[in-house]
N, C-alpha and C positions, 0 to 999 in steps of 0.2 A: 672705346674698350677701341685698343689695335685692332686691325685689319685686318679679314681670315682669309689667306690660301688653299686651297685644297688640289692640289692634280695628283698623280700617278707618281706610286713609288721607283725609283731609278736604282740601277746599283750602289749610284752614289750614296746612297738615304741608311744603309743597311744601324749604320751606328743615333742614326733618328728612332729607325723605325723599331728596331729589334729591343731596348728602353720597353713599348709601351708595349708591342705584344708583351715583358714578360709579365707589367702591370694586369692587365688582360688578364693572365693568366695568374696572378695573384688573385685576386678582385672573385674568378672563384673559384678559388682555392685550391687549385689544380699545377699541376710540377708537369714539364713534357721534357723526355731525352733531348740532352741538348742535338742527336739527331733531328727528332721530327721537324725541330724549330729551323736544323741546313735548311733539308731541306723542306721546309714549306717555302721558308724563302724563295731557294732559287726555282721554284716554281711559278711564287708569284712575277719572277722576273721573267719567264717562258713565256714568249707572247704563243709556242703551240701548248702552251694548258690551259685551259679554261677560265683559269683561278685567277686574281685577280687583289692590289692594292693599292692605294690612297689613304697619304696621310693630308691633318691640316698643319699648317704653319703659322706663330704668329708673333711676330716681331723677332724672324729665328728659325725659329727656335720650333719642334713638331710637339704640339702636344695634344694631337686627338687621329685616330686609324681605322681604317672601314677594310675590310677582306672579303668579295665575295668569290661564286664558284657560278656560272652558267651547267644549265641540265639539264639532259631529257626530263620529257612530264610526258606520264600515259594519257596523262586527257587534253594533251595539246598537241600541234603539229611545230608549233614555236619552242623554240625553251625556256626554262626560268629560271630565278634569281635565286640562289637561296647569298643571304648577307650573312657570312656568319660568323664572323668577327668584329664587333664595332666598341673602342673606348677610348673617352673625351679622358685628361687629365682632368684630377680630383678640383685640382684648382681651378679650372673652365671649364668645368659643370655648369649649367642652368642662363648656358650665355650661346647657344644654340647651335653651336660647330656640331652634335652628333647632328639637329635638324639637315644642320649642312650634309656635314657627312654620308646620311642617310639620303637628298635631294640628289648626293652626286653621281649614287648607285643608280634611283634609279632616271634618270635620264643615259649615266654609260646603256641600260641591260633594256631599255627602250630602244635607243641605238639600235646597238646590236640584234632587235628583235626579242623578246625576250617577254610573252603576255603575263606576268608579273613579276614584285617581287618579293619574297616572303623571308619570314627569319624567328627563330627562339629566345626564350629569355626566359631566365631564373624566375622559378613564382614569388622569392624575394627582393627579387628585384625590383622595385615601387617607382623608384627614381625615374627607370629609363619604362618605365611602363605609360606613365603616365606624358613622354610621349610619347611612345610609340599606340595612346588611343588616340593621338592629332592626326598625325596622321597617320593610320592602318588601319583595313580592320583585323577582333577578333574573331572566328573564324571559330572558335569552341572546340581544337580538334587536343588531344592530349598526350603526349607521345609519350613512346616505350621503346625501347632498347635493350639488344642483348649483346653483352659484351661476347666478341669472338678472337 
């Protein structure tokens, strides 16, 4: 396998990030207005925003992305880090890229003084759960939500 290069996104990476973002949304069978994706991209580039992104590159092609957000928590003085979006191209899955993207988020969150990294996945995403069970603990909480 070729080596994987993981680095934060830059303004020049939109054309590489967007197809991965769209594939991620399709994976979860959802659609967002183009405006939401455009604002998300701008937030990822804004150093004043708490949201960040990185891409995994193999042979000059972006094959994975991860987006994360630093946020306050009432259970710690330090911020927490929510790994909100993680996606690896289907042809590249099982090669350790997802694990490397999670490791990058862990490293950057620790350097930023965060107390933890946490994330969700859908109950049907058993492939991802196989990885997550190896790299994190499953605390047993169930998510509830109300759309506003």
